[in-house]
C-alpha positions in Angstrom: 27.0 4.6 -6.4 26.8 0.9 -6.2 25.7 -0.1 -9.5 23.3 -3.5 -9.6 24.5 -5.7 -12.4 22.4 -9.1 -12.0 22.9 -12.1 -14.7 19.7 -13.4 -15.8 20.1 -17.6 -15.7 17.6 -20.2 -15.4 17.6 -22.1 -12.6 15.0 -25.0 -11.6 11.9 -23.8 -9.7 8.8 -26.1 -8.1 6.7 -24.6 -10.4 8.8 -24.4 -13.7 8.0 -28.2 -13.6 4.2 -27.2 -14.1 5.4 -25.4 -17.1 5.4 -21.8 -15.4 8.2 -19.9 -16.6 11.5 -19.6 -14.7 12.2 -17.7 -12.0 14.5 -14.2 -12.4 17.6 -15.2 -10.4 18.8 -12.1 -8.6 15.0 -10.8 -7.2 16.0 -10.6 -4.0 19.2 -8.9 -4.4 17.4 -6.3 -7.0 15.3 -5.8 -3.5 17.7 -5.5 -0.9 20.2 -2.8 -2.5 18.5 -1.3 -5.7 18.3 2.4 -4.7 19.5 1.5 -1.6 23.2 2.6 -1.6 24.8 3.9 1.5 26.8 6.4 0.5 23.4 8.6 -0.6 23.3 9.7 3.1 25.8 11.6 4.5 25.6 9.8 7.4 26.4 6.1 5.7 23.4 4.4 6.8 22.4 1.1 5.9 18.6 1.0 6.0 17.2 4.0 4.3 16.6 7.3 6.7 12.7 8.7 6.9 13.4 11.8 5.7 9.8 14.3 7.2 11.0 17.1 6.3 8.1 18.9 3.8 10.7 21.7 2.6 14.5 22.0 1.7 16.6 24.3 2.1 18.1 26.1 -1.4 21.7 27.5 -1.7 20.1 30.5 -3.9 16.8 31.5 -4.9 15.2 28.8 -7.3 18.7 26.9 -7.3 17.6 23.7 -5.2 20.0 20.7 -4.7 17.7 18.4 -5.8 15.0 18.5 -3.3 12.4 21.4 -2.8 9.2 20.9 -1.7 8.1 17.3 -0.4 5.0 17.2 -2.6 7.1 17.4 -5.5 10.1 14.9 -4.1 11.5 13.2 -1.0 14.6 11.4 -0.5 12.8 8.2 1.0 10.1 8.4 -1.1 12.7 8.6 -4.4 14.3 5.4 -2.6 11.3 3.4 -2.6 10.7 4.5 -6.5 13.8 3.2 -7.6 13.7 0.3 -6.1 10.0 -0.9 -7.4 11.7 0.2 -11.0 14.4 -2.3 -11.1 11.8 -5.1 -9.3 9.9 -4.5 -12.4 12.6 -3.9 -14.6 11.3 -0.6 -15.9 13.1 2.7 -16.0 11.1 4.9 -13.5 8.5 4.0 -10.7 6.1 6.6 -9.2 4.4 6.5 -6.0 0.9 7.4 -4.8 -0.9 8.2 -1.8 -3.2 4.7 -3.0 -3.8 2.4 -6.1 -6.4 4.5 -6.5 -4.5 7.2 -6.6 -2.6 5.6 -9.3 -5.0 4.5 -11.1 -7.1 8.1 -11.1 -3.5 10.3 -12.2 -2.9 7.1 -14.9 -6.5 8.1 -16.4 -5.8 11.7 -16.6 -3.1 11.3 -18.9 -6.4 11.7 -21.2 -8.4 14.8 -22.3 -12.2 14.6 -22.3 -13.5 12.9 -25.8 -11.0 10.0 -25.1 -11.8 6.3 -24.7 -10.7 3.4 -22.6 -10.9 -0.2 -23.5 -11.2 -2.1 -19.7 -11.3 -5.8 -19.4 -14.6 -6.6 -17.8 -13.3 -8.1 -14.7 -11.9 -5.6 -12.8 -11.2 -4.4 -9.3 -14.6 -2.8 -7.6 -13.0 0.4 -7.2 -11.7 0.3 -10.5 -14.7 -0.2 -12.1 -16.7 2.6 -10.2 -13.9 5.2 -11.0 -14.6 4.2 -14.5 -18.2 4.8 -14.3 -19.3 7.4 -11.8 -15.6 9.5 -12.4 -13.9 9.6 -15.6 -17.1 9.1 -17.5 -18.9 12.3 -16.0 -15.5 14.1 -17.5 -15.9 13.3 -20.4 -13.7 9.7 -20.2 -15.8 6.9 -22.0 -15.1 3.1 -20.9 -15.9 0.4 -23.0 -16.1 -3.0 -20.9 -15.4 -6.3 -22.3 -14.0 -10.1 -22.3 -10.0 -10.0 -22.9 -10.5 -13.6 -22.6 -11.3 -12.9 -26.1 -8.9 -10.9 -28.1 -11.2 -10.1 -31.0 -14.0 -8.8 -28.6 -11.0 -6.3 -27.3 -10.0 -5.3 -31.3 -13.8 -4.7 -31.7 -14.3 -2.5 -29.0 -11.3 -0.1 -30.2 -12.8 3.1 -31.3 -11.1 5.7 -33.3 -10.9 7.9 -29.4 -9.4 5.2 -28.0 -6.5 6.2 -26.0 -6.1 3.4 -23.2 -6.3 -0.2 -22.7 -6.5 -0.8 -19.2 -5.9 -4.9 -18.4 -6.4 -6.6 -15.4 -4.5 -10.3 -15.2 -5.4 -11.9 -12.8 -8.5 -10.1 -12.9 -10.5 -9.2 -9.6 -12.4 -11.7 -8.7 -12.9 -14.3 -11.5 -8.9 -14.8 -11.5 -9.3 -14.7 -15.5 -5.7 -14.6 -17.3 -5.3 -12.0 -20.0 -2.9 -12.3 -22.6 -0.7 -9.9 -22.2 1.6 -9.8 -25.4 -1.6 -10.2 -27.6 -3.4 -7.5 -26.2 -0.5 -4.8 -26.7 0.0 -6.3 -30.2 -3.2 -5.4 -31.0 -2.6 -1.7 -29.2 0.2 -1.0 -31.1 -1.9 -1.6 -34.3 -2.8 2.0 -33.7 0.4 3.4 -32.3 -0.8 5.8 -30.0 -2.9 4.0 -27.3 -1.2 3.1 -23.7 -1.5 -0.4 -22.4 -1.9 -0.6 -18.7 -1.6 -3.7 -16.7 -3.2 -4.2 -12.8 -0.4 -6.5 -11.7 -1.5 -6.2 -7.8 -2.1 -9.7 -7.5 1.2 -11.2 -8.7 3.7 -8.3 -7.8 6.5 -8.1 -10.2 7.7 -11.7 -8.4 5.7 -13.6 -10.3 4.5 -11.5 -13.7 6.6 -8.2 -15.0 3.8 -6.7 -17.7 6.4 -5.0 -19.0 8.1 -8.0 -20.7 5.0 -9.0 -22.7 4.6 -5.1 -24.2 3.1 -3.1 -21.3 3.3 0.6 -21.2 2.5 1.3 -17.6 2.3 -1.3 -14.7 0.2 -0.2 -11.7 0.0 -1.3 -8.2 -2.0 -1.4 -5.4 1.1 -1.7 -3.3 -1.0 -2.2 -0.1 -1.8 -6.1 -0.7 1.1 -7.8 -1.5 4.2 -5.3 -2.0 3.7 -4.5 1.6 2.2 -7.4 2.6 1.7 -6.3 6.0 -2.4 -4.4 5.9 -0.8 -1.3 7.6 -0.3 0.8 4.9 -2.6 2.3 2.0 0.2 3.1 -1.1 0.0 3.0 -5.1 2.6 2.4 -7.5 3.3 3.0 -11.3 6.2 1.9 -13.4 7.2 2.7 -16.5 10.3 1.8 -19.3 10.0 4.8 -21.8 11.6 8.5 -20.4 8.4 10.9 -21.8 5.3 8.5 -20.1 7.4 9.2 -16.9 7.5 12.8 -17.5 3.7 13.0 -18.2 3.0 11.0 -15.3 5.7 13.2 -13.1 3.7 16.4 -13.6 0.6 14.9 -13.0 2.1 13.4 -9.5 3.3 17.0 -8.5 0.6 18.6 -9.9 -2.0 16.8 -8.6 -0.6 15.8 -5.3 -1.4 12.4 -4.9 1.7 11.8 -3.1 2.4 9.2 0.1 3.9 10.3 3.1 7.8 9.4 3.5 6.9 6.9 6.9 4.3 5.0 4.8 7.2 4.9 2.1 10.1 3.7 4.6 7.5 0.9 5.6 7.0 -0.7 2.1 10.5 -0.4 1.2 11.4 -2.6 3.9 8.8 -4.9 3.0 10.0 -5.1 -0.7 13.0 -6.9 1.1 11.0 -10.0 2.2 8.7 -10.0 -0.9 10.4 -13.3 -2.7 9.9 -15.2 0.4 6.5 -14.0 1.1 5.6 -14.6 -2.4 7.1 -18.2 -2.3 5.1 -19.3 0.8 1.8 -17.7 -0.6 2.3 -19.6 -3.8 2.6 -22.9 -2.3 -0.2 -22.7 0.4 -2.8 -21.4 -2.1 -1.9 -24.1 -4.4 -1.9 -27.1 -1.9 -5.2 -25.5 -0.3 -6.7 -25.2 -4.1 -6.4 -28.9 -4.8 -8.0 -29.5 -1.6 -10.8 -27.3 -2.5 -11.1 -29.2 -5.7 -11.6 -32.4 -4.3 -14.4 -30.8 -1.8 -17.9 -32.3 -2.0 -19.4 -28.9 -1.8 -17.4 -27.2 -3.8 -18.2 -26.9 -7.8 -15.2 -24.8 -9.1 -11.9 -23.6 -8.1 -10.9 -20.2 -10.0 -6.9 -20.2 -9.2 -4.3 -20.1 -12.3 -2.5 -23.1 -11.0 -4.3 -25.4 -11.3 -4.7 -27.2 -15.1 -8.2 -27.0 -14.7 -8.7 -23.2 -14.9 -9.9 -21.9 -18.6 -6.4 -19.8 -19.2 -3.8 -21.9 -17.7 -1.6 -22.3 -20.9 -1.7 -18.1 -20.8 -1.0 -18.3 -17.5 2.5 -20.5 -18.0 3.5 -18.2 -21.0 3.5 -15.4 -18.8 3.8 -16.3 -15.0 6.4 -17.8 -12.8 3.5 -19.2 -10.5 0.3 -17.8 -9.0 0.2 -16.1 -5.7 -1.8 -16.7 -2.5 -5.4 -14.5 -3.8 -8.1 -17.5 -5.7 -11.7 -17.7 -6.1 -13.8 -20.7 -6.0 -17.2 -21.9 -6.2 -19.9 -23.4 -3.9 -23.3 -25.5 -4.0 -25.0 -23.5 -2.2 -26.3 -19.0 -2.0 -25.9 -16.5 0.4 -27.2 -18.1 3.4 -24.4 -20.8 3.0 -21.7 -18.4 2.5 -23.0 -15.9 5.1 -22.8 -19.6 7.5 -19.2 -20.6 6.1 -17.7 -17.1 6.5 -19.0 -16.7 9.9 -17.6 -20.0 10.7 -14.2 -19.7 9.8 -12.0 -18.9 13.0 -8.7 -18.2 11.2 -9.3 -16.8 7.9 -10.7 -13.2 8.8 -13.6 -12.2 7.3 -12.6 -9.2 5.7 -11.7 -7.1 2.5 -7.9 -7.0 1.2 -5.6 -9.4 0.1 -2.1 -10.2 0.2 -0.8 -9.6 4.0 0.7 -12.0 6.0 -3.0 -13.2 7.8 -5.5 -15.0 5.6 -8.6 -13.4 4.2 -12.2 -14.2 3.4 -14.5 -12.2 2.0 -18.1 -12.7 -0.6 -17.5 -10.1 -3.3 -21.2 -10.0 -4.3 -21.9 -8.0 -1.1 -18.8 -6.7 -0.6 -15.5 -5.6 -2.8 -17.9 -5.9 -6.2 -21.4 -4.5 -4.2 -20.6 -1.0 -6.2 -20.7 -3.0 -9.6 -23.7 -3.1 -11.2 -26.0 -5.9 -10.7 -26.3 -7.2 -14.3 -22.6 -7.1 -14.6 -21.9 -9.3 -11.7 -24.7 -11.6 -13.0 -22.6 -11.4 -16.3 -19.2 -12.0 -14.6 -20.6 -14.8 -12.3 -19.9 -12.8 -9.4 -22.8 -14.3 -7.6 -23.6 -15.1 -3.8 -21.7 -18.4 -4.1 -18.2 -17.3 -5.1 -16.0 -16.7 -2.2 -12.6 -15.4 -2.9 -9.7 -15.9 0.0 -6.0 -14.5 0.1 -3.7 -17.5 1.4 -1.8 -15.8 4.1 1.4 -16.8 6.2 0.4 -19.4 8.3 1.1 -23.1 8.5 -1.2 -24.6 5.8 -2.6 -27.4 8.0 -4.2 -24.7 10.6 -5.6 -23.2 7.6 -7.5 -26.4 5.4 -8.6 -27.3 8.9 -10.2 -24.1 9.3 -12.2 -24.2 6.0 -13.3 -27.8 6.5 -14.9 -27.1 9.7 -16.6 -24.0 8.4 -17.9 -26.2 5.6 -19.3 -28.7 7.9 -21.2 -25.3 9.8 -22.3 -24.0 6.2 -23.7 -27.3 4.7 
């Protein structure tokens, strides 16, 4: 078996000059080689094959050679999980049928009567799951502003067993201090800290390094990056926690197909290259929007104007292609603006090679109660962009003509 040892060293990177963390050297090497040893396969295939078999021959009853049934384990899925764990600096990774499938499984670590403290600004599907499903099963959730660490401390109860962080948050792009929240959780000792790292990927942020217990992803987004796979993942460093999650992965059956695992594994090989371009383009576009007469605020963690800019510098190596902005119109202007875009596609989701734009108030976050949306600032004038890999100048020209059409 090939063992990878990647020495960490500091090298110059454009975002480092803005005060962000230095990139971890060897990231692309890990992405290309971790879990991919050709000697795993009798054919010595350099590209891991797609194993579609649902069952595996056993030499004797109840004596399998590593695989027995596809739900319990699959060679293609295991290959992806090895690579995911290595990229996040974790020990284990588990792949799931969707990001929400991963979230559902993680919440299933809890028992009826347990309590979750969640940041107030989260993906609409996570908010809905906590409010409409978990609560019905006896797991209560308190939503609070994690940018104020005292709010986190005050929200913790005797029965709190999990803290749910999303950073940057969706769609307000708030940055939460992972290390600070983890310290508060460890004061109790029995609280699991989960970080949804979907917006950044391990290329731009590694939550385990700052005290998180579980990193969760919608692999559908940047990790796959091609808008053609629905999948989720969880990464952990603790053996006991991995065993508990592995049991649930098998018992609940929330597993992805081998074909989808192959696609995501392949996409990881270009993750660093894609994230670099997403990062560069979104920064240029965010700076352009800051100077636009119809824009009142740009919510991009890479800008010094961001309220938690210093926290972002402390735990991120840069920001991705997703960010939000507010304009001085209302629903009518938002509808006209979004309908006038030609390169940006009006659609939900994010993280693909194509640029997307959406209106969270009536799309991704429509399931969030109106009162909560209002408190968070998710108004009809808030637009979320996912900057893709097109030429940056073409994307700016598209936004410019849409502004002219709407205003």
